[in-house]
N, CA, C and O atoms as a Tripos MOL2 file, in Angstrom:
@<TRIPOS>MOLECULE
protein
  304   303    76     0     0
PROTEIN
NO_CHARGES

@<TRIPOS>ATOM
      1 N         -27.0050  -15.9960   -3.8690 N.3       1 MET1
      2 CA        -27.1360  -17.3180   -3.1790 C.3       1 MET1
      3 C         -26.8640  -17.3310   -1.9550 C.2       1 MET1
      4 O         -27.4670  -18.1230   -1.2300 O.2       1 MET1
      5 N         -25.9430  -16.5050   -1.4550 N.am      2 LYS2
      6 CA        -25.1250  -16.2400   -0.0930 C.3       2 LYS2
      7 C         -26.3800  -15.4000    0.6260 C.2       2 LYS2
      8 O         -26.6080  -15.7170    1.7930 O.2       2 LYS2
      9 N         -26.9960  -14.6300    0.1880 N.am      3 TYR3
     10 CA        -28.4110  -13.8140    0.7200 C.3       3 TYR3
     11 C         -29.2470  -14.9760    1.2980 C.2       3 TYR3
     12 O         -29.4910  -15.0550    2.5020 O.2       3 TYR3
     13 N         -29.8020  -16.1440    0.1120 N.am      4 VAL4
     14 CA        -30.6420  -16.8590    0.5430 C.3       4 VAL4
     15 C         -30.2420  -17.8820    1.4440 C.2       4 VAL4
     16 O         -31.0910  -18.2590    2.2520 O.2       4 VAL4
     17 N         -29.1740  -18.3770    1.4630 N.am      5 TRP5
     18 CA        -28.4890  -19.1500    2.5200 C.3       5 TRP5
     19 C         -28.4670  -18.5630    3.8770 C.2       5 TRP5
     20 O         -28.6360  -19.2880    4.8580 O.2       5 TRP5
     21 N         -28.2820  -17.3900    3.9800 N.am      6 ARG6
     22 CA        -28.1880  -16.7100    5.1310 C.3       6 ARG6
     23 C         -29.4430  -16.6790    5.7190 C.2       6 ARG6
     24 O         -29.5010  -17.0330    6.8960 O.2       6 ARG6
     25 N         -30.6500  -16.2690    5.0520 N.am      7 VAL7
     26 CA        -31.9890  -16.2170    5.4040 C.3       7 VAL7
     27 C         -32.4060  -17.4590    6.1280 C.2       7 VAL7
     28 O         -32.7490  -17.5710    7.3050 O.2       7 VAL7
     29 N         -32.2930  -18.5130    5.0460 N.am      8 LEU8
     30 CA        -32.6940  -20.0340    5.6200 C.3       8 LEU8
     31 C         -32.1580  -20.5390    6.7940 C.2       8 LEU8
     32 O         -32.7620  -21.3660    7.4770 O.2       8 LEU8
     33 N         -30.9850  -20.0650    7.0950 N.am      9 THR9
     34 CA        -30.3250  -20.4520    8.2740 C.3       9 THR9
     35 C         -30.4410  -19.7240    9.3960 C.2       9 THR9
     36 O         -29.9840  -20.0620   10.4880 O.2       9 THR9
     37 N         -31.0770  -18.6690    9.1510 N.am     10 GLY10
     38 CA        -31.4400  -17.7290   10.2490 C.3      10 GLY10
     39 C         -30.3590  -16.7890   10.6840 C.2      10 GLY10
     40 O         -30.2840  -16.3850   11.8440 O.2      10 GLY10
     41 N         -29.5690  -16.4640    9.7900 N.am     11 ARG11
     42 CA        -28.3800  -15.4020   10.1560 C.3      11 ARG11
     43 C         -28.8110  -13.9560    9.5420 C.2      11 ARG11
     44 O         -29.8550  -13.7340    8.9290 O.2      11 ARG11
     45 N         -28.0050  -13.2250    9.7750 N.am     12 CYS12
     46 CA        -28.1770  -11.8140    9.6310 C.3      12 CYS12
     47 C         -27.9060  -11.7510    7.8320 C.2      12 CYS12
     48 O         -26.8050  -12.0810    7.3920 O.2      12 CYS12
     49 N         -28.9160  -11.3400    6.9870 N.am     13 PRO13
     50 CA        -28.5840  -11.2440    5.5440 C.3      13 PRO13
     51 C         -27.3520  -10.2630    5.0910 C.2      13 PRO13
     52 O         -26.8010  -10.3830    3.9970 O.2      13 PRO13
     53 N         -27.0630   -9.4790    5.8680 N.am     14 GLN14
     54 CA        -25.9570   -8.4740    5.6380 C.3      14 GLN14
     55 C         -24.4080   -9.1920    6.1750 C.2      14 GLN14
     56 O         -23.5130   -9.3920    5.3530 O.2      14 GLN14
     57 N         -24.2750   -9.4690    7.3540 N.am     15 CYS15
     58 CA        -23.0340   -9.9220    7.7930 C.3      15 CYS15
     59 C         -22.9110  -11.3090    8.0710 C.2      15 CYS15
     60 O         -21.8250  -11.8170    8.3450 O.2      15 CYS15
     61 N         -24.1750  -12.0630    8.0000 N.am     16 GLY16
     62 CA        -23.9630  -13.6080    8.3030 C.3      16 GLY16
     63 C         -23.8200  -13.9260    9.6830 C.2      16 GLY16
     64 O         -23.4620  -15.0690    9.9690 O.2      16 GLY16
     65 N         -24.0520  -13.0560   10.6310 N.am     17 GLN17
     66 CA        -23.8320  -13.3960   12.0990 C.3      17 GLN17
     67 C         -25.0100  -14.0300   12.6960 C.2      17 GLN17
     68 O         -26.0850  -13.5670   12.3130 O.2      17 GLN17
     69 N         -25.0510  -14.9920   13.5520 N.am     18 ARG18
     70 CA        -26.0290  -15.4000   14.1910 C.3      18 ARG18
     71 C         -26.6710  -14.4750   15.1920 C.2      18 ARG18
     72 O         -25.9690  -13.6450   15.7700 O.2      18 ARG18
     73 N         -28.1320  -14.5760   15.4640 N.am     19 PRO19
     74 CA        -28.7850  -13.5790   16.1980 C.3      19 PRO19
     75 C         -28.1780  -13.6000   17.8480 C.2      19 PRO19
     76 O         -27.5850  -14.5600   18.3420 O.2      19 PRO19
     77 N         -28.4590  -12.4080   18.4920 N.am     20 ASN20
     78 CA        -27.5820  -12.2420   19.8260 C.3      20 ASN20
     79 C         -28.0230  -13.4920   21.0070 C.2      20 ASN20
     80 O         -27.3190  -13.8840   21.9380 O.2      20 ASN20
     81 N         -29.3210  -13.9290   20.6590 N.am     21 GLY21
     82 CA        -29.7850  -14.8600   21.6680 C.3      21 GLY21
     83 C         -29.3100  -16.2460   21.6550 C.2      21 GLY21
     84 O         -29.8460  -17.0490   22.4180 O.2      21 GLY21
     85 N         -28.3690  -16.6140   20.8810 N.am     22 TYR22
     86 CA        -27.7100  -17.9930   20.8100 C.3      22 TYR22
     87 C         -26.7730  -18.0070   21.7330 C.2      22 TYR22
     88 O         -26.6480  -19.1920   22.0450 O.2      22 TYR22
     89 N         -25.8890  -17.2270   22.4790 N.am     23 ARG23
     90 CA        -24.9670  -17.4170   23.2720 C.3      23 ARG23
     91 C         -25.1930  -16.6340   24.5580 C.2      23 ARG23
     92 O         -26.1200  -15.8270   24.6170 O.2      23 ARG23
     93 N         -24.3580  -16.8490   25.6140 N.am     24 ASP24
     94 CA        -24.3850  -16.0300   26.7410 C.3      24 ASP24
     95 C         -23.4490  -14.9690   26.3920 C.2      24 ASP24
     96 O         -22.7720  -15.0010   25.3640 O.2      24 ASP24
     97 N         -23.4030  -13.7990   27.4590 N.am     25 ASP25
     98 CA        -22.6590  -12.6460   26.7930 C.3      25 ASP25
     99 C         -21.2190  -12.8740   27.2440 C.2      25 ASP25
    100 O         -20.3690  -12.1050   26.7950 O.2      25 ASP25
    101 N         -20.8420  -13.8630   28.0980 N.am     26 ASP26
    102 CA        -19.4580  -14.2820   28.4010 C.3      26 ASP26
    103 C         -18.8690  -14.9380   26.8930 C.2      26 ASP26
    104 O         -17.7530  -14.7000   26.4310 O.2      26 ASP26
    105 N         -19.7330  -15.6640   26.3740 N.am     27 ASP27
    106 CA        -19.2220  -16.4070   25.0400 C.3      27 ASP27
    107 C         -19.2550  -15.2880   23.9540 C.2      27 ASP27
    108 O         -18.2480  -15.3310   23.2470 O.2      27 ASP27
    109 N         -19.9130  -14.5450   23.7060 N.am     28 ARG28
    110 CA        -20.0320  -13.4580   22.7460 C.3      28 ARG28
    111 C         -18.8850  -12.6210   23.0240 C.2      28 ARG28
    112 O         -18.0730  -12.4860   22.1090 O.2      28 ARG28
    113 N         -18.6630  -12.0070   24.1770 N.am     29 ILE29
    114 CA        -17.3830  -11.1810   24.3400 C.3      29 ILE29
    115 C         -16.2110  -12.1280   23.8650 C.2      29 ILE29
    116 O         -15.4380  -11.5910   23.0720 O.2      29 ILE29
    117 N         -15.9720  -13.2720   24.1600 N.am     30 GLU30
    118 CA        -14.9220  -14.1980   24.1390 C.3      30 GLU30
    119 C         -14.8150  -14.3060   22.3370 C.2      30 GLU30
    120 O         -13.7020  -14.3440   21.8130 O.2      30 GLU30
    121 N         -15.8100  -14.3400   21.6780 N.am     31 GLU31
    122 CA        -15.9690  -14.5950   20.0860 C.3      31 GLU31
    123 C         -15.5290  -13.3560   19.7310 C.2      31 GLU31
    124 O         -14.5340  -13.4500   19.0110 O.2      31 GLU31
    125 N         -15.8990  -12.1150   19.9630 N.am     32 ILE32
    126 CA        -15.2140  -10.9390   19.5370 C.3      32 ILE32
    127 C         -13.9460  -10.7740   19.7700 C.2      32 ILE32
    128 O         -13.1700  -10.6790   18.8190 O.2      32 ILE32
    129 N         -13.5310  -10.7140   20.9840 N.am     33 ASN33
    130 CA        -11.8580  -10.7310   21.1430 C.3      33 ASN33
    131 C         -11.1550  -11.6710   20.1670 C.2      33 ASN33
    132 O         -10.2970  -11.2140   19.4120 O.2      33 ASN33
    133 N         -11.4770  -12.9530   20.1490 N.am     34 THR34
    134 CA        -11.0830  -13.8040   19.2900 C.3      34 THR34
    135 C         -11.0100  -13.2640   17.7670 C.2      34 THR34
    136 O          -9.9780  -13.2360   17.0960 O.2      34 THR34
    137 N         -12.0490  -12.9200   17.4210 N.am     35 ARG35
    138 CA        -12.1940  -12.3110   15.9760 C.3      35 ARG35
    139 C         -11.1620  -11.2190   15.6490 C.2      35 ARG35
    140 O         -10.4580  -11.1530   14.6410 O.2      35 ARG35
    141 N         -11.2090  -10.3280   16.7550 N.am     36 ALA36
    142 CA        -10.2990   -9.0420   16.9550 C.3      36 ALA36
    143 C          -8.7620   -9.4020   16.8560 C.2      36 ALA36
    144 O          -7.9160   -8.7520   16.2420 O.2      36 ALA36
    145 N          -8.5700  -10.5200   17.5520 N.am     37 THR37
    146 CA         -7.0740  -10.8830   17.4540 C.3      37 THR37
    147 C          -6.6920  -11.5780   16.4960 C.2      37 THR37
    148 O          -5.4710  -11.7020   16.4000 O.2      37 THR37
    149 N          -7.3850  -12.1310   15.6700 N.am     38 ARG38
    150 CA         -7.0250  -13.0300   14.5910 C.3      38 ARG38
    151 C          -6.8920  -11.9360   13.5500 C.2      38 ARG38
    152 O          -5.9270  -12.0550   12.7950 O.2      38 ARG38
    153 N          -7.6850  -10.8970   13.3760 N.am     39 LEU39
    154 CA         -7.5410   -9.6760   12.3180 C.3      39 LEU39
    155 C          -6.3500   -9.1000   12.7440 C.2      39 LEU39
    156 O          -5.4600   -9.0950   11.8930 O.2      39 LEU39
    157 N          -6.0350   -8.5210   14.0360 N.am     40 GLU40
    158 CA         -4.7830   -7.8410   14.1230 C.3      40 GLU40
    159 C          -3.7370   -8.5130   13.7130 C.2      40 GLU40
    160 O          -2.8730   -7.8650   13.1220 O.2      40 GLU40
    161 N          -3.5560   -9.8130   13.8910 N.am     41 GLN41
    162 CA         -2.4210  -10.6080   13.4080 C.3      41 GLN41
    163 C          -2.2940  -10.6040   11.9490 C.2      41 GLN41
    164 O          -1.1810  -10.4940   11.4360 O.2      41 GLN41
    165 N          -3.3170  -10.7130   11.2730 N.am     42 ASN42
    166 CA         -3.2080  -10.8000    9.7990 C.3      42 ASN42
    167 C          -3.0100   -9.0960    9.3440 C.2      42 ASN42
    168 O          -2.0590   -8.8160    8.6160 O.2      42 ASN42
    169 N          -3.7100   -8.2810    9.6920 N.am     43 LEU43
    170 CA         -3.6620   -6.7690    9.5840 C.3      43 LEU43
    171 C          -2.3190   -6.4300    9.9020 C.2      43 LEU43
    172 O          -1.7140   -5.8810    8.9810 O.2      43 LEU43
    173 N          -1.6540   -6.6200   11.0170 N.am     44 GLY44
    174 CA         -0.6250   -6.1800   11.7370 C.3      44 GLY44
    175 C          -0.9900   -4.5630   12.2530 C.2      44 GLY44
    176 O          -0.2010   -3.6240   12.1490 O.2      44 GLY44
    177 N          -2.1840   -4.4900   12.7520 N.am     45 ARG45
    178 CA         -2.7400   -3.3810   13.2530 C.3      45 ARG45
    179 C          -4.0230   -3.7470   13.9840 C.2      45 ARG45
    180 O          -4.4580   -4.8940   13.8860 O.2      45 ARG45
    181 N          -4.7440   -2.6890   14.8220 N.am     46 ASN46
    182 CA         -5.7960   -2.8740   15.4070 C.3      46 ASN46
    183 C          -6.9790   -2.8920   14.3220 C.2      46 ASN46
    184 O          -7.0670   -1.7710   13.8220 O.2      46 ASN46
    185 N          -7.7390   -3.6170   13.8940 N.am     47 PRO47
    186 CA         -8.7440   -3.6710   12.8400 C.3      47 PRO47
    187 C         -10.0030   -2.3050   13.3240 C.2      47 PRO47
    188 O         -10.2430   -2.0110   14.4950 O.2      47 PRO47
    189 N         -10.5340   -1.7660   12.3350 N.am     48 LEU48
    190 CA        -11.4430   -1.0760   12.3180 C.3      48 LEU48
    191 C         -12.8160   -1.6330   12.7430 C.2      48 LEU48
    192 O         -12.9640   -2.7060   12.1590 O.2      48 LEU48
    193 N         -13.8070   -1.3690   13.4630 N.am     49 ALA49
    194 CA        -14.9000   -2.0320   13.9610 C.3      49 ALA49
    195 C         -16.3430   -1.1860   13.6410 C.2      49 ALA49
    196 O         -16.1630    0.0310   13.6750 O.2      49 ALA49
    197 N         -17.4250   -1.5050   13.4040 N.am     50 GLN50
    198 CA        -18.4840   -0.8180   13.0780 C.3      50 GLN50
    199 C         -20.0310   -1.8200   13.3990 C.2      50 GLN50
    200 O         -19.9960   -3.0470   13.4860 O.2      50 GLN50
    201 N         -20.9770   -1.2100   13.5040 N.am     51 ASN51
    202 CA        -22.2060   -2.2260   13.7080 C.3      51 ASN51
    203 C         -22.5980   -2.3920   12.3810 C.2      51 ASN51
    204 O         -22.4180   -1.5410   11.5100 O.2      51 ASN51
    205 N         -23.2450   -3.7040   12.1780 N.am     52 CYS52
    206 CA        -23.9210   -3.9850   11.2830 C.3      52 CYS52
    207 C         -25.3130   -3.2350   10.9800 C.2      52 CYS52
    208 O         -26.0930   -3.3370   11.9270 O.2      52 CYS52
    209 N         -25.7210   -2.6370   10.0810 N.am     53 HIS53
    210 CA        -27.0310   -1.7780    9.8940 C.3      53 HIS53
    211 C         -28.1600   -2.4180   10.0570 C.2      53 HIS53
    212 O         -29.1500   -1.8560   10.5240 O.2      53 HIS53
    213 N         -28.1450   -3.9170    9.6210 N.am     54 LYS54
    214 CA        -29.2150   -4.7570    9.9430 C.3      54 LYS54
    215 C         -29.4200   -5.2860   11.1480 C.2      54 LYS54
    216 O         -30.5500   -5.2770   11.6360 O.2      54 LYS54
    217 N         -28.3570   -5.8220   11.7960 N.am     55 CYS55
    218 CA        -28.6650   -6.5300   13.0600 C.3      55 CYS55
    219 C         -27.9110   -5.9350   14.4060 C.2      55 CYS55
    220 O         -27.9780   -6.4300   15.5310 O.2      55 CYS55
    221 N         -27.2470   -4.8630   14.0550 N.am     56 SER56
    222 CA        -26.3350   -4.0170   15.1890 C.3      56 SER56
    223 C         -25.4000   -5.0180   15.9940 C.2      56 SER56
    224 O         -25.2200   -5.0200   17.2120 O.2      56 SER56
    225 N         -24.8660   -5.8390   15.0790 N.am     57 ARG57
    226 CA        -23.7020   -6.7670   15.8210 C.3      57 ARG57
    227 C         -22.3820   -6.2690   15.5170 C.2      57 ARG57
    228 O         -22.2780   -5.6520   14.4570 O.2      57 ARG57
    229 N         -21.4820   -6.3940   16.1430 N.am     58 ILE58
    230 CA        -20.2240   -5.7450   15.6670 C.3      58 ILE58
    231 C         -19.6060   -6.7170   14.5080 C.2      58 ILE58
    232 O         -19.5350   -7.9450   14.4690 O.2      58 ILE58
    233 N         -19.1540   -5.6390   13.5040 N.am     59 VAL59
    234 CA        -18.4390   -6.4650   12.4500 C.3      59 VAL59
    235 C         -16.8180   -5.6710   12.2810 C.2      59 VAL59
    236 O         -16.7530   -4.4430   12.3430 O.2      59 VAL59
    237 N         -15.6410   -6.4690   12.0790 N.am     60 PHE60
    238 CA        -14.8380   -5.9900   11.9530 C.3      60 PHE60
    239 C         -14.1250   -5.7270   10.5090 C.2      60 PHE60
    240 O         -14.5850   -6.3740    9.5680 O.2      60 PHE60
    241 N         -13.0920   -4.8770   10.2610 N.am     61 GLU61
    242 CA        -12.5860   -4.7040    8.9630 C.3      61 GLU61
    243 C         -12.2030   -5.8140    8.2040 C.2      61 GLU61
    244 O         -11.3700   -6.4190    8.8790 O.2      61 GLU61
    245 N         -12.4220   -6.4800    6.9690 N.am     62 GLY62
    246 CA        -12.0970   -7.7540    6.5110 C.3      62 GLY62
    247 C         -13.1790   -8.5870    6.5780 C.2      62 GLY62
    248 O         -13.2460   -9.4190    5.6730 O.2      62 GLY62
    249 N         -13.8990   -8.5920    7.2630 N.am     63 GLU63
    250 CA        -15.2330   -9.5300    7.4480 C.3      63 GLU63
    251 C         -16.4450   -9.4110    6.7490 C.2      63 GLU63
    252 O         -16.7230   -8.2140    6.6720 O.2      63 GLU63
    253 N         -17.1880  -10.0300    6.2710 N.am     64 PRO64
    254 CA        -18.4240   -9.4860    5.5260 C.3      64 PRO64
    255 C         -19.4140   -8.8570    6.2210 C.2      64 PRO64
    256 O         -19.7350   -9.1030    7.3830 O.2      64 PRO64
    257 N         -20.0160   -7.8350    5.3110 N.am     65 GLY65
    258 CA        -20.9180   -6.9280    6.2270 C.3      65 GLY65
    259 C         -20.2010   -5.3700    6.3800 C.2      65 GLY65
    260 O         -20.9050   -4.3620    6.4430 O.2      65 GLY65
    261 N         -18.8850   -5.3270    6.4230 N.am     66 PHE66
    262 CA        -18.0680   -4.1860    6.8220 C.3      66 PHE66
    263 C         -18.1480   -3.1770    5.5120 C.2      66 PHE66
    264 O         -17.7580   -3.5330    4.4000 O.2      66 PHE66
    265 N         -18.6440   -2.0110    5.7580 N.am     67 VAL67
    266 CA        -18.5840   -1.1280    4.6160 C.3      67 VAL67
    267 C         -17.7370    0.0360    4.9210 C.2      67 VAL67
    268 O         -18.0760    0.6660    5.9230 O.2      67 VAL67
    269 N         -16.5960    0.5050    4.2040 N.am     68 GLN68
    270 CA        -15.6800    1.4930    4.0790 C.3      68 GLN68
    271 C         -16.6570    2.7900    4.0760 C.2      68 GLN68
    272 O         -17.3520    3.0660    3.0980 O.2      68 GLN68
    273 N         -16.6410    3.5280    5.2220 N.am     69 ARG69
    274 CA        -17.4120    4.8780    5.3480 C.3      69 ARG69
    275 C         -16.0970    5.9270    5.5980 C.2      69 ARG69
    276 O         -15.2730    5.7710    6.4990 O.2      69 ARG69
    277 N         -16.0850    6.8470    4.7680 N.am     70 TYR70
    278 CA        -14.8120    7.8990    4.9390 C.3      70 TYR70
    279 C         -15.6750    9.2050    5.3210 C.2      70 TYR70
    280 O         -16.6850    9.4340    4.6560 O.2      70 TYR70
    281 N         -15.3770    9.9080    6.1750 N.am     71 LEU71
    282 CA        -15.8190   11.2060    6.2830 C.3      71 LEU71
    283 C         -14.7580   12.2860    5.9190 C.2      71 LEU71
    284 O         -13.7260   12.4120    6.5780 O.2      71 LEU71
    285 N         -15.0450   13.0250    4.8870 N.am     72 LEU72
    286 CA        -14.2610   13.8660    4.2770 C.3      72 LEU72
    287 C         -14.3230   15.4100    5.0020 C.2      72 LEU72
    288 O         -15.4060   15.9960    4.9730 O.2      72 LEU72
    289 N         -13.3560   15.9480    5.5370 N.am     73 VAL73
    290 CA        -13.4230   17.0760    6.3140 C.3      73 VAL73
    291 C         -12.3750   17.9440    5.6610 C.2      73 VAL73
    292 O         -11.2430   17.4940    5.4810 O.2      73 VAL73
    293 N         -12.6680   19.0370    5.3390 N.am     74 ASP74
    294 CA        -11.6360   20.1460    4.9950 C.3      74 ASP74
    295 C         -11.1070   20.9630    6.1020 C.2      74 ASP74
    296 O         -11.8450   21.7340    6.7140 O.2      74 ASP74
    297 N          -9.9310   20.8330    6.3680 N.am     75 ILE75
    298 CA         -9.4370   21.4740    7.0640 C.3      75 ILE75
    299 C          -8.6130   22.8720    6.9220 C.2      75 ILE75
    300 O          -7.5020   22.8640    6.3910 O.2      75 ILE75
    301 N          -9.2150   24.1060    7.4310 N.am     76 VAL76
    302 CA         -8.7100   25.2960    6.8240 C.3      76 VAL76
    303 C          -7.6550   26.0480    7.8450 C.2      76 VAL76
    304 O          -7.1090   27.0970    7.5050 O.2      76 VAL76
@<TRIPOS>BOND
     1     1     2 1
     2     2     3 1
     3     3     4 2
     4     3     5 am
     5     5     6 1
     6     6     7 1
     7     7     8 2
     8     7     9 am
     9     9    10 1
    10    10    11 1
    11    11    12 2
    12    11    13 am
    13    13    14 1
    14    14    15 1
    15    15    16 2
    16    15    17 am
    17    17    18 1
    18    18    19 1
    19    19    20 2
    20    19    21 am
    21    21    22 1
    22    22    23 1
    23    23    24 2
    24    23    25 am
    25    25    26 1
    26    26    27 1
    27    27    28 2
    28    27    29 am
    29    29    30 1
    30    30    31 1
    31    31    32 2
    32    31    33 am
    33    33    34 1
    34    34    35 1
    35    35    36 2
    36    35    37 am
    37    37    38 1
    38    38    39 1
    39    39    40 2
    40    39    41 am
    41    41    42 1
    42    42    43 1
    43    43    44 2
    44    43    45 am
    45    45    46 1
    46    46    47 1
    47    47    48 2
    48    47    49 am
    49    49    50 1
    50    50    51 1
    51    51    52 2
    52    51    53 am
    53    53    54 1
    54    54    55 1
    55    55    56 2
    56    55    57 am
    57    57    58 1
    58    58    59 1
    59    59    60 2
    60    59    61 am
    61    61    62 1
    62    62    63 1
    63    63    64 2
    64    63    65 am
    65    65    66 1
    66    66    67 1
    67    67    68 2
    68    67    69 am
    69    69    70 1
    70    70    71 1
    71    71    72 2
    72    71    73 am
    73    73    74 1
    74    74    75 1
    75    75    76 2
    76    75    77 am
    77    77    78 1
    78    78    79 1
    79    79    80 2
    80    79    81 am
    81    81    82 1
    82    82    83 1
    83    83    84 2
    84    83    85 am
    85    85    86 1
    86    86    87 1
    87    87    88 2
    88    87    89 am
    89    89    90 1
    90    90    91 1
    91    91    92 2
    92    91    93 am
    93    93    94 1
    94    94    95 1
    95    95    96 2
    96    95    97 am
    97    97    98 1
    98    98    99 1
    99    99   100 2
   100    99   101 am
   101   101   102 1
   102   102   103 1
   103   103   104 2
   104   103   105 am
   105   105   106 1
   106   106   107 1
   107   107   108 2
   108   107   109 am
   109   109   110 1
   110   110   111 1
   111   111   112 2
   112   111   113 am
   113   113   114 1
   114   114   115 1
   115   115   116 2
   116   115   117 am
   117   117   118 1
   118   118   119 1
   119   119   120 2
   120   119   121 am
   121   121   122 1
   122   122   123 1
   123   123   124 2
   124   123   125 am
   125   125   126 1
   126   126   127 1
   127   127   128 2
   128   127   129 am
   129   129   130 1
   130   130   131 1
   131   131   132 2
   132   131   133 am
   133   133   134 1
   134   134   135 1
   135   135   136 2
   136   135   137 am
   137   137   138 1
   138   138   139 1
   139   139   140 2
   140   139   141 am
   141   141   142 1
   142   142   143 1
   143   143   144 2
   144   143   145 am
   145   145   146 1
   146   146   147 1
   147   147   148 2
   148   147   149 am
   149   149   150 1
   150   150   151 1
   151   151   152 2
   152   151   153 am
   153   153   154 1
   154   154   155 1
   155   155   156 2
   156   155   157 am
   157   157   158 1
   158   158   159 1
   159   159   160 2
   160   159   161 am
   161   161   162 1
   162   162   163 1
   163   163   164 2
   164   163   165 am
   165   165   166 1
   166   166   167 1
   167   167   168 2
   168   167   169 am
   169   169   170 1
   170   170   171 1
   171   171   172 2
   172   171   173 am
   173   173   174 1
   174   174   175 1
   175   175   176 2
   176   175   177 am
   177   177   178 1
   178   178   179 1
   179   179   180 2
   180   179   181 am
   181   181   182 1
   182   182   183 1
   183   183   184 2
   184   183   185 am
   185   185   186 1
   186   186   187 1
   187   187   188 2
   188   187   189 am
   189   189   190 1
   190   190   191 1
   191   191   192 2
   192   191   193 am
   193   193   194 1
   194   194   195 1
   195   195   196 2
   196   195   197 am
   197   197   198 1
   198   198   199 1
   199   199   200 2
   200   199   201 am
   201   201   202 1
   202   202   203 1
   203   203   204 2
   204   203   205 am
   205   205   206 1
   206   206   207 1
   207   207   208 2
   208   207   209 am
   209   209   210 1
   210   210   211 1
   211   211   212 2
   212   211   213 am
   213   213   214 1
   214   214   215 1
   215   215   216 2
   216   215   217 am
   217   217   218 1
   218   218   219 1
   219   219   220 2
   220   219   221 am
   221   221   222 1
   222   222   223 1
   223   223   224 2
   224   223   225 am
   225   225   226 1
   226   226   227 1
   227   227   228 2
   228   227   229 am
   229   229   230 1
   230   230   231 1
   231   231   232 2
   232   231   233 am
   233   233   234 1
   234   234   235 1
   235   235   236 2
   236   235   237 am
   237   237   238 1
   238   238   239 1
   239   239   240 2
   240   239   241 am
   241   241   242 1
   242   242   243 1
   243   243   244 2
   244   243   245 am
   245   245   246 1
   246   246   247 1
   247   247   248 2
   248   247   249 am
   249   249   250 1
   250   250   251 1
   251   251   252 2
   252   251   253 am
   253   253   254 1
   254   254   255 1
   255   255   256 2
   256   255   257 am
   257   257   258 1
   258   258   259 1
   259   259   260 2
   260   259   261 am
   261   261   262 1
   262   262   263 1
   263   263   264 2
   264   263   265 am
   265   265   266 1
   266   266   267 1
   267   267   268 2
   268   267   269 am
   269   269   270 1
   270   270   271 1
   271   271   272 2
   272   271   273 am
   273   273   274 1
   274   274   275 1
   275   275   276 2
   276   275   277 am
   277   277   278 1
   278   278   279 1
   279   279   280 2
   280   279   281 am
   281   281   282 1
   282   282   283 1
   283   283   284 2
   284   283   285 am
   285   285   286 1
   286   286   287 1
   287   287   288 2
   288   287   289 am
   289   289   290 1
   290   290   291 1
   291   291   292 2
   292   291   293 am
   293   293   294 1
   294   294   295 1
   295   295   296 2
   296   295   297 am
   297   297   298 1
   298   298   299 1
   299   299   300 2
   300   299   301 am
   301   301   302 1
   302   302   303 1
   303   303   304 2
@<TRIPOS>SUBSTRUCTURE
     1 MET1         2 RESIDUE 1 A MET
     2 LYS2         6 RESIDUE 1 A LYS
     3 TYR3        10 RESIDUE 1 A TYR
     4 VAL4        14 RESIDUE 1 A VAL
     5 TRP5        18 RESIDUE 1 A TRP
     6 ARG6        22 RESIDUE 1 A ARG
     7 VAL7        26 RESIDUE 1 A VAL
     8 LEU8        30 RESIDUE 1 A LEU
     9 THR9        34 RESIDUE 1 A THR
    10 GLY10       38 RESIDUE 1 A GLY
    11 ARG11       42 RESIDUE 1 A ARG
    12 CYS12       46 RESIDUE 1 A CYS
    13 PRO13       50 RESIDUE 1 A PRO
    14 GLN14       54 RESIDUE 1 A GLN
    15 CYS15       58 RESIDUE 1 A CYS
    16 GLY16       62 RESIDUE 1 A GLY
    17 GLN17       66 RESIDUE 1 A GLN
    18 ARG18       70 RESIDUE 1 A ARG
    19 PRO19       74 RESIDUE 1 A PRO
    20 ASN20       78 RESIDUE 1 A ASN
    21 GLY21       82 RESIDUE 1 A GLY
    22 TYR22       86 RESIDUE 1 A TYR
    23 ARG23       90 RESIDUE 1 A ARG
    24 ASP24       94 RESIDUE 1 A ASP
    25 ASP25       98 RESIDUE 1 A ASP
    26 ASP26      102 RESIDUE 1 A ASP
    27 ASP27      106 RESIDUE 1 A ASP
    28 ARG28      110 RESIDUE 1 A ARG
    29 ILE29      114 RESIDUE 1 A ILE
    30 GLU30      118 RESIDUE 1 A GLU
    31 GLU31      122 RESIDUE 1 A GLU
    32 ILE32      126 RESIDUE 1 A ILE
    33 ASN33      130 RESIDUE 1 A ASN
    34 THR34      134 RESIDUE 1 A THR
    35 ARG35      138 RESIDUE 1 A ARG
    36 ALA36      142 RESIDUE 1 A ALA
    37 THR37      146 RESIDUE 1 A THR
    38 ARG38      150 RESIDUE 1 A ARG
    39 LEU39      154 RESIDUE 1 A LEU
    40 GLU40      158 RESIDUE 1 A GLU
    41 GLN41      162 RESIDUE 1 A GLN
    42 ASN42      166 RESIDUE 1 A ASN
    43 LEU43      170 RESIDUE 1 A LEU
    44 GLY44      174 RESIDUE 1 A GLY
    45 ARG45      178 RESIDUE 1 A ARG
    46 ASN46      182 RESIDUE 1 A ASN
    47 PRO47      186 RESIDUE 1 A PRO
    48 LEU48      190 RESIDUE 1 A LEU
    49 ALA49      194 RESIDUE 1 A ALA
    50 GLN50      198 RESIDUE 1 A GLN
    51 ASN51      202 RESIDUE 1 A ASN
    52 CYS52      206 RESIDUE 1 A CYS
    53 HIS53      210 RESIDUE 1 A HIS
    54 LYS54      214 RESIDUE 1 A LYS
    55 CYS55      218 RESIDUE 1 A CYS
    56 SER56      222 RESIDUE 1 A SER
    57 ARG57      226 RESIDUE 1 A ARG
    58 ILE58      230 RESIDUE 1 A ILE
    59 VAL59      234 RESIDUE 1 A VAL
    60 PHE60      238 RESIDUE 1 A PHE
    61 GLU61      242 RESIDUE 1 A GLU
    62 GLY62      246 RESIDUE 1 A GLY
    63 GLU63      250 RESIDUE 1 A GLU
    64 PRO64      254 RESIDUE 1 A PRO
    65 GLY65      258 RESIDUE 1 A GLY
    66 PHE66      262 RESIDUE 1 A PHE
    67 VAL67      266 RESIDUE 1 A VAL
    68 GLN68      270 RESIDUE 1 A GLN
    69 ARG69      274 RESIDUE 1 A ARG
    70 TYR70      278 RESIDUE 1 A TYR
    71 LEU71      282 RESIDUE 1 A LEU
    72 LEU72      286 RESIDUE 1 A LEU
    73 VAL73      290 RESIDUE 1 A VAL
    74 ASP74      294 RESIDUE 1 A ASP
    75 ILE75      298 RESIDUE 1 A ILE
    76 VAL76      302 RESIDUE 1 A VAL
């Protein structure tokens, strides 16, 4: 149901964020900084960030659309 609602409201089906054209660059930067600060207070550390693979918007750890990806490397 979440997927259908996001498609009907014009949001990204993966992360739920609006398309890039709805705000100025300054407003988007302020929104990203606000989200990062809020998550930093909740987690007690800087949150991990990645791009949504559907819309390429920034998604932080703990938000919808964030996928844990671990790179396993053997150190000899």
